[in-house]
C-alpha positions as YAML, in Angstrom:
chain: A
units: angstrom
residues:
- id: 1
  name: MET
  ca: [-118.32, 60.24, -133.30]
- id: 2
  name: THR
  ca: [-116.83, 57.99, -136.11]
- id: 3
  name: GLN
  ca: [-113.16, 57.21, -135.25]
- id: 4
  name: HIS
  ca: [-111.49, 58.09, -139.07]
- id: 5
  name: ALA
  ca: [-113.11, 61.75, -139.43]
- id: 6
  name: GLN
  ca: [-112.44, 63.54, -142.25]
- id: 7
  name: ALA
  ca: [-109.73, 66.48, -141.69]
- id: 8
  name: ILE
  ca: [-110.30, 69.43, -143.20]
- id: 9
  name: ALA
  ca: [-107.72, 70.92, -145.78]
- id: 10
  name: PRO
  ca: [-104.80, 73.28, -144.77]
- id: 11
  name: HIS
  ca: [-105.60, 76.81, -146.14]
- id: 12
  name: GLY
  ca: [-104.17, 75.55, -149.50]
- id: 13
  name: GLY
  ca: [-105.13, 72.48, -149.83]
- id: 14
  name: LYS
  ca: [-101.32, 71.52, -148.55]
- id: 15
  name: LEU
  ca: [-99.68, 70.93, -144.92]
- id: 16
  name: ILE
  ca: [-96.20, 72.73, -145.94]
- id: 17
  name: ASN
  ca: [-93.72, 71.16, -144.33]
- id: 18
  name: ARG
  ca: [-89.92, 72.51, -145.41]
- id: 19
  name: LEU
  ca: [-88.12, 70.94, -141.89]
- id: 20
  name: ALA
  ca: [-84.70, 70.49, -143.16]
- id: 21
  name: THR
  ca: [-84.47, 65.65, -144.31]
- id: 22
  name: ALA
  ca: [-80.74, 64.90, -142.49]
- id: 23
  name: THR
  ca: [-79.13, 65.43, -146.28]
- id: 24
  name: GLU
  ca: [-79.74, 69.18, -146.72]
- id: 25
  name: ARG
  ca: [-79.37, 69.85, -142.73]
- id: 26
  name: GLN
  ca: [-75.96, 68.52, -143.78]
- id: 27
  name: GLU
  ca: [-75.32, 70.27, -146.69]
- id: 28
  name: PHE
  ca: [-76.37, 73.57, -144.92]
- id: 29
  name: LEU
  ca: [-74.07, 72.65, -142.09]
- id: 30
  name: GLU
  ca: [-71.14, 72.00, -145.00]
- id: 31
  name: GLN
  ca: [-71.25, 74.99, -145.88]
- id: 32
  name: ALA
  ca: [-71.64, 76.91, -142.84]
- id: 33
  name: GLU
  ca: [-68.82, 79.32, -142.42]
- id: 34
  name: ASN
  ca: [-69.16, 80.29, -146.25]
- id: 35
  name: LEU
  ca: [-72.41, 81.48, -145.65]
- id: 36
  name: ALA
  ca: [-73.69, 85.31, -145.96]
- id: 37
  name: ARG
  ca: [-75.45, 85.73, -143.20]
- id: 38
  name: VAL
  ca: [-78.77, 87.28, -141.50]
- id: 39
  name: GLN
  ca: [-79.74, 87.38, -137.82]
- id: 40
  name: LEU
  ca: [-83.27, 87.13, -136.98]
- id: 41
  name: ASP
  ca: [-84.98, 88.63, -134.50]
- id: 42
  name: GLU
  ca: [-88.03, 86.90, -131.83]
- id: 43
  name: ARG
  ca: [-90.55, 88.16, -134.73]
- id: 44
  name: ALA
  ca: [-88.79, 87.98, -137.40]
- id: 45
  name: LEU
  ca: [-87.47, 83.95, -135.89]
- id: 46
  name: SER
  ca: [-90.69, 81.90, -135.37]
- id: 47
  name: ASP
  ca: [-92.22, 83.32, -138.25]
- id: 48
  name: LEU
  ca: [-89.38, 80.13, -139.32]
- id: 49
  name: VAL
  ca: [-90.66, 78.22, -137.30]
- id: 50
  name: MET
  ca: [-93.88, 78.33, -138.31]
- id: 51
  name: ILE
  ca: [-93.45, 78.67, -142.08]
- id: 52
  name: ALA
  ca: [-91.65, 75.49, -141.49]
- id: 53
  name: ILE
  ca: [-93.80, 73.54, -139.72]
- id: 54
  name: GLY
  ca: [-97.41, 74.27, -141.80]
- id: 55
  name: GLY
  ca: [-98.79, 77.09, -139.61]
- id: 56
  name: PHE
  ca: [-98.17, 79.09, -142.50]
- id: 57
  name: SER
  ca: [-99.40, 77.34, -144.87]
- id: 58
  name: PRO
  ca: [-99.49, 77.76, -147.86]
- id: 59
  name: LEU
  ca: [-96.37, 79.91, -147.90]
- id: 60
  name: THR
  ca: [-92.61, 78.24, -148.36]
- id: 61
  name: GLY
  ca: [-90.71, 80.57, -147.59]
- id: 62
  name: PHE
  ca: [-90.83, 85.31, -146.65]
- id: 63
  name: MET
  ca: [-92.48, 86.36, -149.39]
- id: 64
  name: GLU
  ca: [-91.82, 87.94, -152.37]
- id: 65
  name: GLN
  ca: [-92.94, 91.09, -154.13]
- id: 66
  name: ALA
  ca: [-95.72, 89.94, -156.09]
- id: 67
  name: ASP
  ca: [-97.01, 88.73, -152.93]
- id: 68
  name: TYR
  ca: [-96.03, 90.64, -150.76]
- id: 69
  name: GLU
  ca: [-97.90, 93.27, -152.48]
- id: 70
  name: THR
  ca: [-101.33, 92.02, -152.99]
- id: 71
  name: VAL
  ca: [-101.92, 91.51, -149.62]
- id: 72
  name: VAL
  ca: [-101.42, 94.59, -147.90]
- id: 73
  name: THR
  ca: [-103.46, 96.30, -150.81]
- id: 74
  name: ASP
  ca: [-105.61, 92.99, -150.99]
- id: 75
  name: MET
  ca: [-105.75, 90.72, -148.62]
- id: 76
  name: ARG
  ca: [-104.98, 88.22, -150.51]
- id: 77
  name: LEU
  ca: [-101.31, 86.45, -152.09]
- id: 78
  name: ALA
  ca: [-100.98, 86.98, -155.87]
- id: 79
  name: ASN
  ca: [-103.02, 83.78, -157.47]
- id: 80
  name: GLY
  ca: [-106.04, 84.77, -154.74]
- id: 81
  name: THR
  ca: [-105.64, 83.42, -152.27]
- id: 82
  name: PRO
  ca: [-107.37, 84.78, -148.57]
- id: 83
  name: TRP
  ca: [-104.56, 86.01, -146.35]
- id: 84
  name: SER
  ca: [-104.42, 88.73, -144.85]
- id: 85
  name: ILE
  ca: [-100.76, 89.57, -143.32]
- id: 86
  name: PRO
  ca: [-97.91, 90.51, -144.89]
- id: 87
  name: VAL
  ca: [-95.12, 87.57, -143.62]
- id: 88
  name: THR
  ca: [-91.03, 89.13, -144.99]
- id: 89
  name: LEU
  ca: [-88.45, 89.66, -143.66]
- id: 90
  name: SER
  ca: [-86.77, 92.35, -143.24]
- id: 91
  name: VAL
  ca: [-83.57, 94.28, -143.39]
- id: 92
  name: THR
  ca: [-80.95, 96.96, -143.48]
- id: 93
  name: GLU
  ca: [-79.45, 97.96, -147.11]
- id: 94
  name: THR
  ca: [-75.99, 97.19, -145.29]
- id: 95
  name: ILE
  ca: [-77.09, 93.86, -144.99]
- id: 96
  name: ALA
  ca: [-79.49, 93.99, -148.45]
- id: 97
  name: ASP
  ca: [-76.17, 95.20, -150.75]
- id: 98
  name: PRO
  ca: [-73.69, 92.42, -150.47]
- id: 99
  name: LEU
  ca: [-76.56, 89.41, -150.65]
- id: 100
  name: LYS
  ca: [-76.96, 87.62, -154.18]
- id: 101
  name: GLU
  ca: [-80.30, 86.67, -155.30]
- id: 102
  name: GLY
  ca: [-79.73, 83.23, -156.04]
- id: 103
  name: SER
  ca: [-77.40, 82.81, -153.30]
- id: 104
  name: TRP
  ca: [-78.17, 80.17, -149.58]
- id: 105
  name: VAL
  ca: [-78.28, 83.10, -146.91]
- id: 106
  name: ARG
  ca: [-77.81, 82.20, -143.51]
- id: 107
  name: LEU
  ca: [-80.02, 82.32, -140.85]
- id: 108
  name: ASP
  ca: [-79.55, 82.30, -136.60]
- id: 109
  name: ASP
  ca: [-80.79, 83.22, -134.38]
- id: 110
  name: GLN
  ca: [-79.99, 86.30, -131.69]
- id: 111
  name: THR
  ca: [-77.28, 84.01, -129.85]
- id: 112
  name: GLY
  ca: [-75.72, 83.65, -133.93]
- id: 113
  name: ARG
  ca: [-77.08, 80.25, -133.53]
- id: 114
  name: PHE
  ca: [-77.33, 78.28, -137.49]
- id: 115
  name: VAL
  ca: [-81.39, 78.26, -137.40]
- id: 116
  name: GLY
  ca: [-82.47, 77.96, -141.52]
- id: 117
  name: VAL
  ca: [-81.58, 78.64, -144.75]
- id: 118
  name: LEU
  ca: [-83.02, 81.19, -146.84]
- id: 119
  name: GLU
  ca: [-82.40, 80.52, -150.47]
- id: 120
  name: LEU
  ca: [-83.00, 84.17, -151.73]
- id: 121
  name: THR
  ca: [-85.00, 84.96, -154.90]
- id: 122
  name: GLN
  ca: [-85.25, 87.84, -154.07]
- id: 123
  name: LYS
  ca: [-84.85, 91.85, -152.72]
- id: 124
  name: TYR
  ca: [-86.70, 94.06, -153.15]
- id: 125
  name: ARG
  ca: [-88.35, 97.98, -151.22]
- id: 126
  name: TYR
  ca: [-91.45, 98.90, -149.93]
- id: 127
  name: ASN
  ca: [-93.47, 101.38, -148.41]
- id: 128
  name: LYS
  ca: [-93.66, 100.70, -144.85]
- id: 129
  name: ASN
  ca: [-96.31, 103.80, -144.86]
- id: 130
  name: HIS
  ca: [-98.63, 102.13, -147.17]
- id: 131
  name: GLU
  ca: [-97.79, 98.23, -145.69]
- id: 132
  name: ALA
  ca: [-99.03, 100.46, -142.19]
- id: 133
  name: VAL
  ca: [-102.11, 102.80, -143.61]
- id: 134
  name: ASN
  ca: [-103.16, 99.09, -145.07]
- id: 135
  name: VAL
  ca: [-103.00, 96.29, -142.49]
- id: 136
  name: TYR
  ca: [-103.32, 98.31, -138.81]
- id: 137
  name: ARG
  ca: [-105.15, 100.52, -140.54]
- id: 138
  name: THR
  ca: [-103.02, 103.94, -138.88]
- id: 139
  name: ASP
  ca: [-99.54, 104.76, -139.77]
- id: 140
  name: ASP
  ca: [-99.73, 106.55, -135.76]
- id: 141
  name: GLU
  ca: [-96.73, 105.24, -134.80]
- id: 142
  name: LYS
  ca: [-97.94, 104.39, -131.31]
- id: 143
  name: HIS
  ca: [-99.70, 101.21, -132.85]
- id: 144
  name: PRO
  ca: [-97.40, 98.34, -131.80]
- id: 145
  name: GLY
  ca: [-97.10, 96.69, -134.67]
- id: 146
  name: VAL
  ca: [-96.79, 100.10, -137.30]
- id: 147
  name: ALA
  ca: [-94.43, 100.45, -134.20]
- id: 148
  name: VAL
  ca: [-91.87, 96.92, -135.62]
- id: 149
  name: VAL
  ca: [-92.90, 97.64, -139.13]
- id: 150
  name: HIS
  ca: [-90.74, 101.31, -138.92]
- id: 151
  name: GLY
  ca: [-88.45, 99.84, -136.93]
- id: 152
  name: GLN
  ca: [-87.02, 97.63, -139.54]
- id: 153
  name: GLY
  ca: [-84.88, 98.04, -142.57]
- id: 154
  name: PRO
  ca: [-86.75, 99.16, -145.97]
- id: 155
  name: ILE
  ca: [-85.74, 96.01, -147.87]
- id: 156
  name: ASN
  ca: [-87.83, 92.62, -148.17]
- id: 157
  name: LEU
  ca: [-85.24, 89.57, -148.49]
- id: 158
  name: ALA
  ca: [-87.25, 87.10, -149.91]
- id: 159
  name: GLY
  ca: [-87.58, 83.34, -151.15]
- id: 160
  name: PRO
  ca: [-88.35, 79.53, -149.65]
- id: 161
  name: VAL
  ca: [-87.19, 78.82, -146.34]
- id: 162
  name: TRP
  ca: [-85.76, 75.91, -144.08]
- id: 163
  name: LEU
  ca: [-85.69, 75.20, -140.43]
- id: 164
  name: MET
  ca: [-82.77, 73.28, -138.92]
- id: 165
  name: GLN
  ca: [-84.56, 70.97, -136.92]
- id: 166
  name: ARG
  ca: [-87.26, 71.96, -134.66]
- id: 167
  name: ASP
  ca: [-85.84, 73.03, -130.64]
- id: 168
  name: GLU
  ca: [-88.41, 71.39, -127.23]
- id: 169
  name: HIS
  ca: [-89.92, 75.15, -126.96]
- id: 170
  name: PRO
  ca: [-88.04, 76.07, -124.03]
- id: 171
  name: LEU
  ca: [-91.32, 76.32, -120.92]
- id: 172
  name: PHE
  ca: [-93.27, 74.64, -122.60]
- id: 173
  name: PRO
  ca: [-92.15, 71.10, -124.80]
- id: 174
  name: SER
  ca: [-95.08, 69.47, -123.66]
- id: 175
  name: TYR
  ca: [-97.54, 71.55, -124.78]
- id: 176
  name: GLN
  ca: [-95.38, 71.69, -128.16]
- id: 177
  name: VAL
  ca: [-98.46, 70.81, -130.61]
- id: 178
  name: ASP
  ca: [-97.33, 71.30, -134.33]
- id: 179
  name: PRO
  ca: [-99.87, 71.03, -137.06]
- id: 180
  name: VAL
  ca: [-99.70, 68.45, -138.78]
- id: 181
  name: VAL
  ca: [-100.26, 66.63, -134.96]
- id: 182
  name: SER
  ca: [-103.05, 68.41, -133.96]
- id: 183
  name: ARG
  ca: [-104.08, 66.95, -137.12]
- id: 184
  name: SER
  ca: [-103.27, 63.38, -135.85]
- id: 185
  name: GLN
  ca: [-105.12, 64.17, -132.39]
- id: 186
  name: PHE
  ca: [-108.07, 65.40, -133.31]
- id: 187
  name: GLN
  ca: [-109.17, 62.74, -135.61]
- id: 188
  name: GLU
  ca: [-107.76, 59.77, -133.53]
- id: 189
  name: ARG
  ca: [-110.91, 61.33, -130.70]
- id: 190
  name: GLY
  ca: [-112.24, 61.36, -133.74]
- id: 191
  name: TRP
  ca: [-113.15, 65.37, -133.67]
- id: 192
  name: GLN
  ca: [-115.21, 65.99, -136.72]
- id: 193
  name: THR
  ca: [-115.72, 69.87, -135.60]
- id: 194
  name: VAL
  ca: [-112.66, 71.37, -133.09]
- id: 195
  name: VAL
  ca: [-113.64, 74.94, -132.14]
- id: 196
  name: GLY
  ca: [-109.42, 76.99, -132.14]
- id: 197
  name: PHE
  ca: [-109.62, 78.93, -129.36]
- id: 198
  name: GLN
  ca: [-107.04, 82.22, -129.87]
- id: 199
  name: THR
  ca: [-105.40, 84.73, -126.45]
- id: 200
  name: ARG
  ca: [-102.60, 86.63, -125.48]
- id: 201
  name: ASN
  ca: [-104.68, 87.36, -122.24]
- id: 202
  name: PRO
  ca: [-105.10, 85.28, -119.31]
- id: 203
  name: ILE
  ca: [-108.50, 83.70, -119.34]
- id: 204
  name: HIS
  ca: [-111.16, 85.20, -116.98]
- id: 205
  name: ARG
  ca: [-114.62, 83.77, -117.19]
- id: 206
  name: ALA
  ca: [-115.93, 85.45, -120.08]
- id: 207
  name: HIS
  ca: [-113.76, 83.82, -122.25]
- id: 208
  name: GLU
  ca: [-114.19, 80.37, -120.31]
- id: 209
  name: TYR
  ca: [-118.41, 81.14, -120.74]
- id: 210
  name: ILE
  ca: [-117.96, 81.82, -124.36]
- id: 211
  name: ILE
  ca: [-115.09, 78.88, -124.89]
- id: 212
  name: LYS
  ca: [-117.95, 76.82, -123.62]
- id: 213
  name: CYS
  ca: [-121.22, 78.57, -125.82]
- id: 214
  name: ALA
  ca: [-119.20, 77.20, -128.52]
- id: 215
  name: LEU
  ca: [-118.62, 74.09, -126.96]
- id: 216
  name: GLU
  ca: [-121.79, 73.22, -127.32]
- id: 217
  name: THR
  ca: [-121.94, 72.70, -130.51]
- id: 218
  name: VAL
  ca: [-119.06, 71.35, -132.24]
- id: 219
  name: ASP
  ca: [-116.66, 68.46, -130.54]
- id: 220
  name: GLY
  ca: [-113.62, 69.11, -129.04]
- id: 221
  name: LEU
  ca: [-111.85, 72.64, -127.53]
- id: 222
  name: PHE
  ca: [-108.54, 73.61, -129.51]
- id: 223
  name: LEU
  ca: [-106.84, 75.94, -126.56]
- id: 224
  name: HIS
  ca: [-104.59, 77.66, -128.69]
- id: 225
  name: PRO
  ca: [-102.22, 80.02, -126.48]
- id: 226
  name: LEU
  ca: [-100.22, 82.77, -128.20]
- id: 227
  name: VAL
  ca: [-96.51, 82.51, -126.87]
- id: 228
  name: GLY
  ca: [-94.42, 84.36, -128.71]
- id: 229
  name: ALA
  ca: [-94.02, 88.19, -129.53]
- id: 230
  name: THR
  ca: [-96.33, 89.91, -127.42]
- id: 231
  name: LYS
  ca: [-96.19, 93.86, -126.32]
- id: 232
  name: SER
  ca: [-93.63, 94.46, -122.65]
- id: 233
  name: ASP
  ca: [-96.93, 95.36, -120.66]
- id: 234
  name: ASP
  ca: [-98.24, 91.67, -121.17]
- id: 235
  name: ILE
  ca: [-98.67, 89.45, -119.09]
- id: 236
  name: PRO
  ca: [-96.09, 86.56, -119.32]
- id: 237
  name: ALA
  ca: [-96.93, 83.61, -121.30]
- id: 238
  name: ASP
  ca: [-95.22, 80.74, -118.50]
- id: 239
  name: VAL
  ca: [-98.50, 83.12, -116.37]
- id: 240
  name: ARG
  ca: [-100.80, 83.00, -118.99]
- id: 241
  name: MET
  ca: [-99.59, 79.20, -119.14]
- id: 242
  name: ARG
  ca: [-100.69, 78.49, -115.59]
- id: 243
  name: CYS
  ca: [-104.21, 79.70, -115.19]
- id: 244
  name: TYR
  ca: [-104.98, 77.80, -118.80]
- id: 245
  name: GLU
  ca: [-104.15, 74.71, -116.90]
- id: 246
  name: ILE
  ca: [-105.73, 75.42, -114.44]
- id: 247
  name: MET
  ca: [-109.44, 76.19, -116.13]
- id: 248
  name: VAL
  ca: [-108.87, 73.22, -118.65]
- id: 249
  name: GLU
  ca: [-108.60, 70.48, -115.05]
- id: 250
  name: ASN
  ca: [-110.95, 72.04, -113.03]
- id: 251
  name: TYR
  ca: [-113.55, 73.82, -114.83]
- id: 252
  name: PHE
  ca: [-113.40, 71.90, -118.48]
- id: 253
  name: PRO
  ca: [-114.18, 68.45, -119.13]
- id: 254
  name: GLN
  ca: [-110.43, 66.79, -120.00]
- id: 255
  name: GLU
  ca: [-111.45, 63.81, -122.82]
- id: 256
  name: ARG
  ca: [-112.91, 67.58, -124.76]
- id: 257
  name: VAL
  ca: [-110.15, 70.03, -124.76]
- id: 258
  name: ILE
  ca: [-106.65, 69.51, -126.50]
- id: 259
  name: LEU
  ca: [-104.10, 72.91, -124.62]
- id: 260
  name: ALA
  ca: [-101.15, 74.04, -126.93]
- id: 261
  name: ILE
  ca: [-98.94, 76.60, -127.73]
- id: 262
  name: ASN
  ca: [-99.45, 78.87, -130.95]
- id: 263
  name: PRO
  ca: [-95.35, 79.87, -130.88]
- id: 264
  name: SER
  ca: [-96.76, 82.90, -133.19]
- id: 265
  name: ALA
  ca: [-95.60, 86.57, -132.45]
- id: 266
  name: MET
  ca: [-98.57, 88.94, -132.07]
- id: 267
  name: ARG
  ca: [-98.50, 92.01, -134.58]
- id: 268
  name: TYR
  ca: [-102.00, 93.95, -133.04]
- id: 269
  name: ALA
  ca: [-102.95, 94.74, -136.72]
- id: 270
  name: GLY
  ca: [-107.01, 94.00, -135.36]
- id: 271
  name: PRO
  ca: [-109.74, 93.36, -138.38]
- id: 272
  name: ARG
  ca: [-107.06, 91.20, -140.22]
- id: 273
  name: GLU
  ca: [-105.00, 89.80, -137.75]
- id: 274
  name: ALA
  ca: [-107.76, 87.58, -137.23]
- id: 275
  name: ILE
  ca: [-108.32, 86.32, -140.42]
- id: 276
  name: PHE
  ca: [-105.20, 85.48, -140.24]
- id: 277
  name: HIS
  ca: [-105.31, 83.45, -136.74]
- id: 278
  name: ALA
  ca: [-107.61, 81.72, -138.64]
- id: 279
  name: LEU
  ca: [-106.18, 80.64, -140.78]
- id: 280
  name: ILE
  ca: [-103.59, 79.31, -138.83]
- id: 281
  name: ARG
  ca: [-105.75, 77.65, -137.10]
- id: 282
  name: LYS
  ca: [-107.50, 75.83, -139.31]
- id: 283
  name: ASN
  ca: [-103.67, 74.86, -140.50]
- id: 284
  name: TYR
  ca: [-104.16, 73.04, -137.44]
- id: 285
  name: GLY
  ca: [-106.58, 71.14, -137.68]
- id: 286
  name: CYS
  ca: [-110.04, 73.47, -136.73]
- id: 287
  name: THR
  ca: [-113.18, 73.81, -138.50]
- id: 288
  name: HIS
  ca: [-114.26, 76.47, -135.93]
- id: 289
  name: PHE
  ca: [-112.55, 79.84, -134.89]
- id: 290
  name: ILE
  ca: [-113.98, 81.74, -132.70]
- id: 291
  name: VAL
  ca: [-113.71, 85.80, -132.80]
- id: 292
  name: GLY
  ca: [-114.79, 87.88, -129.87]
- id: 293
  name: ARG
  ca: [-114.81, 91.42, -129.15]
- id: 294
  name: ASP
  ca: [-112.36, 93.87, -130.55]
- id: 295
  name: HIS
  ca: [-110.06, 90.56, -131.88]
- id: 296
  name: ALA
  ca: [-105.90, 90.87, -131.99]
- id: 297
  name: GLY
  ca: [-107.29, 94.44, -130.71]
- id: 298
  name: VAL
  ca: [-105.32, 97.20, -129.74]
- id: 299
  name: GLY
  ca: [-106.41, 100.75, -127.37]
- id: 300
  name: ASP
  ca: [-108.48, 102.62, -129.78]
- id: 301
  name: TYR
  ca: [-107.57, 101.70, -133.10]
- id: 302
  name: TYR
  ca: [-110.38, 99.03, -133.90]
- id: 303
  name: GLY
  ca: [-114.43, 99.21, -133.57]
- id: 304
  name: THR
  ca: [-115.16, 96.95, -131.18]
- id: 305
  name: TYR
  ca: [-116.41, 94.18, -133.57]
- id: 306
  name: ASP
  ca: [-115.07, 94.90, -137.49]
- id: 307
  name: ALA
  ca: [-112.71, 91.58, -136.96]
- id: 308
  name: GLN
  ca: [-115.87, 90.34, -137.23]
- id: 309
  name: GLU
  ca: [-117.54, 92.38, -139.54]
- id: 310
  name: ILE
  ca: [-114.05, 92.20, -142.29]
- id: 311
  name: PHE
  ca: [-114.99, 87.80, -143.08]
- id: 312
  name: SER
  ca: [-117.66, 88.98, -144.95]
- id: 313
  name: GLU
  ca: [-115.00, 90.30, -147.04]
- id: 314
  name: PHE
  ca: [-113.89, 86.26, -148.10]
- id: 315
  name: GLU
  ca: [-116.88, 84.04, -149.24]
- id: 316
  name: PRO
  ca: [-116.67, 81.49, -146.36]
- id: 317
  name: ALA
  ca: [-115.53, 78.41, -148.99]
- id: 318
  name: GLU
  ca: [-112.05, 81.05, -150.01]
- id: 319
  name: LEU
  ca: [-111.62, 80.85, -146.12]
- id: 320
  name: GLY
  ca: [-113.04, 77.00, -144.95]
- id: 321
  name: ILE
  ca: [-113.49, 78.15, -141.81]
- id: 322
  name: THR
  ca: [-116.05, 79.14, -140.02]
- id: 323
  name: PRO
  ca: [-115.50, 82.12, -137.46]
- id: 324
  name: MET
  ca: [-117.93, 81.70, -134.90]
- id: 325
  name: LYS
  ca: [-119.44, 85.47, -133.72]
- id: 326
  name: PHE
  ca: [-120.06, 86.47, -129.71]
- id: 327
  name: GLU
  ca: [-120.61, 89.33, -128.24]
- id: 328
  name: HIS
  ca: [-119.01, 91.23, -125.26]
- id: 329
  name: ALA
  ca: [-119.82, 88.67, -122.16]
- id: 330
  name: PHE
  ca: [-120.17, 89.51, -118.46]
- id: 331
  name: TYR
  ca: [-122.32, 88.63, -115.36]
- id: 332
  name: CYS
  ca: [-125.08, 89.82, -114.86]
- id: 333
  name: LYS
  ca: [-126.58, 90.33, -111.76]
- id: 334
  name: ARG
  ca: [-130.18, 89.63, -112.27]
- id: 335
  name: THR
  ca: [-130.20, 86.05, -114.12]
- id: 336
  name: GLU
  ca: [-127.33, 85.70, -111.71]
- id: 337
  name: GLY
  ca: [-124.52, 84.28, -114.60]
- id: 338
  name: MET
  ca: [-122.75, 84.92, -117.14]
- id: 339
  name: ALA
  ca: [-124.04, 85.77, -120.64]
- id: 340
  name: THR
  ca: [-124.40, 88.42, -123.35]
- id: 341
  name: SER
  ca: [-126.16, 91.24, -124.44]
- id: 342
  name: LYS
  ca: [-127.96, 88.80, -125.97]
- id: 343
  name: THR
  ca: [-129.31, 87.01, -124.03]
- id: 344
  name: SER
  ca: [-129.07, 89.28, -120.64]
- id: 345
  name: PRO
  ca: [-132.27, 91.93, -119.48]
- id: 346
  name: SER
  ca: [-130.34, 93.70, -117.57]
- id: 347
  name: THR
  ca: [-128.96, 97.17, -117.80]
- id: 348
  name: PRO
  ca: [-125.19, 98.37, -117.44]
- id: 349
  name: GLU
  ca: [-125.15, 98.53, -113.49]
- id: 350
  name: GLU
  ca: [-126.57, 95.15, -113.48]
- id: 351
  name: ARG
  ca: [-123.25, 94.20, -115.27]
- id: 352
  name: ILE
  ca: [-119.69, 92.85, -114.17]
- id: 353
  name: HIS
  ca: [-117.15, 93.61, -116.98]
- id: 354
  name: LEU
  ca: [-113.25, 95.28, -115.86]
- id: 355
  name: SER
  ca: [-110.50, 95.94, -118.49]
- id: 356
  name: GLY
  ca: [-107.70, 94.33, -118.50]
- id: 357
  name: THR
  ca: [-105.97, 97.51, -116.99]
- id: 358
  name: LYS
  ca: [-108.31, 97.58, -114.25]
- id: 359
  name: VAL
  ca: [-107.23, 93.69, -113.41]
- id: 360
  name: ARG
  ca: [-103.86, 94.54, -114.17]
- id: 361
  name: GLU
  ca: [-104.06, 97.35, -111.88]
- id: 362
  name: LEU
  ca: [-105.97, 95.18, -108.64]
- id: 363
  name: LEU
  ca: [-103.26, 92.36, -108.19]
- id: 364
  name: ARG
  ca: [-100.31, 94.82, -108.32]
- id: 365
  name: ASN
  ca: [-101.98, 96.26, -105.56]
- id: 366
  name: GLY
  ca: [-102.22, 92.29, -104.10]
- id: 367
  name: GLU
  ca: [-105.53, 92.50, -104.92]
- id: 368
  name: LEU
  ca: [-108.34, 89.99, -106.96]
- id: 369
  name: PRO
  ca: [-110.68, 90.74, -109.25]
- id: 370
  name: PRO
  ca: [-114.21, 89.66, -108.12]
- id: 371
  name: PRO
  ca: [-114.78, 85.76, -108.35]
- id: 372
  name: GLU
  ca: [-117.16, 86.66, -111.08]
- id: 373
  name: PHE
  ca: [-115.14, 88.32, -113.17]
- id: 374
  name: SER
  ca: [-112.29, 85.83, -112.56]
- id: 375
  name: ARG
  ca: [-112.26, 83.10, -111.22]
- id: 376
  name: PRO
  ca: [-110.72, 82.00, -107.76]
- id: 377
  name: LEU
  ca: [-107.60, 79.33, -108.75]
- id: 378
  name: VAL
  ca: [-107.48, 81.46, -111.92]
- id: 379
  name: ALA
  ca: [-107.31, 85.15, -109.94]
- id: 380
  name: THR
  ca: [-104.61, 83.91, -107.04]
- id: 381
  name: GLU
  ca: [-102.47, 82.77, -109.44]
- id: 382
  name: LEU
  ca: [-102.57, 86.20, -111.48]
- id: 383
  name: ALA
  ca: [-101.87, 87.60, -107.56]
- id: 384
  name: ARG
  ca: [-99.10, 86.00, -106.90]
- id: 385
  name: VAL
  ca: [-97.35, 86.53, -110.12]
- id: 386
  name: MET
  ca: [-98.60, 90.45, -110.39]
- id: 387
  name: LYS
  ca: [-98.20, 91.48, -106.46]
- id: 388
  name: GLY
  ca: [-93.53, 91.76, -107.05]
- id: 389
  name: SER
  ca: [-94.33, 93.66, -110.66]
...
């Protein structure tokens, strides 16, 4: 490995930075009390942060109508660049009506704190059902992503944004590694090939197996769990992070792994979100991205490997990051090790794999999943927390 590895280009060719400079920040603060205000929910706030730090490059703000419509219908920005998930700021008519295009809008968090500025270039109506069916492949409001779309306002506010300041994450400051930093870390380590791993769940042996298979062929691993908004029944982020720490400390070569948080929110958009997650990791500097079984899925809305097949709808060069596709992993009783159907001669009865629902049920009852499913140190940590939930 060379000490001056050539970094992969960010999506669109340039890493976006929308952090307000000291001068801009002062200017915004001086006008703060005179600006119209829009309060951001948890997802919109994380989108603001991801735009500002370059995680959503090439986006510089919330999408204008031309980009929004081509993303929803064709998975591309208006200029043809691949992009699979709309990133929008949706508000009610009451909030939108007094806002003037061409003006600055103050963006506040849920506590009323001034966190950003939007230069309002457009406000436009959109078709919620059209977005839901195209992006999520369903209009069923039981789907958490569809529920968000139908629950938000009918007007999108668009335009470039500025983040007032980059705050430390309240729970995981030491794991807050923004794209400019991760790219630097990869180069310092001489990593020319880096595989990113996305998860919103605690890490189990099936994850460990496919990660290590990938790690056999690349220089480094970017273990990048999502800590933005998730469903209420997902395992809390602090518990998941402790499980990753246990795994890295005990079961991975530490010099080949960087553990960092992904501050974005889950959409549960299955195949489209697999593309979205890959492009985000490209912006962080990853050259490869693991796509497993039912990536970013929920319920039974998507086929088991739809999230892998969607990559064939793009030319590899235009995505610029290589998907590493894995089958569902399990513990094989016959060979006494982790495997997939590609490598195991076992029958279904000889395979140990549990659903997330079943694991949560065991943990709530104070029972540990079997060691073939979860490393005992991880299972003990999960049981300690889950028993009281």
